[in-house]
N, C-alpha and C positions, 0 to 999 in steps of 0.2 A: 504195197497197194497205195494208190493215190487217193487223196482226200476228195470227197464229192463236193463240187462247188455249185451253188444255186445261182446260175447266171441270171435268172429272172429277178431274184431279190436284189442282185447287184447291178442291175441295169438301170437306165434312166427312165424306164417306162413309168408312165403315170396312169393309174387305173381310175376310171370314173364308174362308180356303181350307182346307177339311177335309183336303185332300191333305197339308197341312203336319203333320197329326197321324198320318199313316201311318207305322207302324214298319217298318223295312226288314229286320229279322232274318228269316231263313228260317223258313217255316212248315212243320211236318211233322205227319203223322198217326201216332198210335200206335194201330194197329188190333188190337183184341183178337181179331179173326177169326183172326189168325195163330197164336193160342195155343189154339184150339179143336180138339177131337178131331173129325175129319171135318167141320170148319167148322160143327158143330152143337151140340156139348156142351162145357161148361166143366168140366173135371175139376180140382177145387180143388187137390189135392196137386201135380199136374203143372204147373198154372198158377203156383202159388207157387214151385215149384222153378225154373221157366223165368224168372220175374221176378228171382229171387235171383241167377241166373247171368248175367243180361243185363248188357252193358256200357252203363251209363247215361250214361257220358261222351260217347257219340255224340249225345246230346241237348243238350249244352252250347251255350250261345249261340243256341239255337233256341226258337221258340215252338211249343208242342205242343198238338194237339187229340186228346184221348183219346176214341175212338169204337169202334164195332163195325159193320163194313159187311156182316157176314153176317146172314142172316135167322134169327137165333137169339135165344133169351131169355137175356139176361145179367143176373145179379143186380147190384144197385147197388154192393155191396161190392167187386166185381171192378174197376169203374172207380175206386173209392176207393182200392183197394190199389195200383193203378198210380200214382195221384196221390201216395201216400205216398212212393214211390220218387223221383218227379220232384221233389217238395218237398224231400226229403232231399238231392237233388243241385242244389238252387237253380235248377230249371228252371221257367220261367213256363209255365203250362198251364191248360187248361180241360177240363172233361168235356163233350164235345159235338163237333160236326163243325167244319170250317174256318169256316163262316159264324158259328157261335157264338164262335169264337176272334176273328174280326174285330170282332164286336159288343163283345166284352169289351175288346179293345184300344182301340177308339174310345171306349168308355165311360170307360176309365181316363184317356185324354187329355182328353176333353171335360169331365169332372168337375173338372179342375184349372183350368178357365177362370175368370178373375175377371170375372163378368158385369157388375160395376159399371163396367167400362171402356167399356161400350156405352150407358151412361145417357144418354138423350135424344139419341142419335146415329142417323143413318140407316145401316143395316147391309146389306151385300150379301153373301150367301152364294154364293161362287164355284161355278159349275156344272161346268165342264170339269176333268178331272183325268187324270193319267197312271196313277194307282193306283186300284184299286177301293175305292170308298167305299160302305159298306152304307147302305141307306135308313134304317136305324135311327139312324145318326149324324146325319142331317139332322133327324129328329124330335127327337132328344135335344138337339141344339144349339138348336133353336127353343124348347123348353121352358125352357131355361136363359137365353137371351138376350131372348126376347119381353117378359118383365115389365119390362125395362130400356130397350129400344130405342125410339126415336122411330118408326122404320119398319124393315121387313125386306123385302128384295128377293132374288130368286134370279137368277143368271146372271153376266154380266160387267158391270162398272161402266158401260160404254157402251151396254149393251142388257140391261135387267133386266125381270123379271116381278114386279110388286108382290105381296107375300104378306100383309103386315100393316101397319096404321097405328094408332098409339096414339090413343086418344080424347083430345080436347082438354079 
């Protein structure tokens, strides 16, 4: 009987698992709705006073999405004002909902990839993950890696869907 050879392990395939880029800090929403009069109107003086008296330490070591879930017209400066407090307290945040926060976090991580590591190599973008990976991250990764890779596939190394093959 012949020995079983793991051709996947012995190949030059490079696997990128976007799950590895998932940040594990707690995500929280700062909802301006909670500061509106009758969930409709932003009163500037009341809003400024409430923000000034807020314990911003509760946001330490968290990732914050600044949004408003009420059906109200909120001026851009209100989101920016909240941002100034979070920035002053060194809290990483975005203006937008949790999906915008995820896109931002993946963009930060993917932009640090050295794409030259994938030069002329077959790349597999791993498909399954325990953490949510936004579709944006897959597209962003492809735009970074494709100019360098020999080929790009999606899935698991033992069962992939071909996406791209560099012209010869």
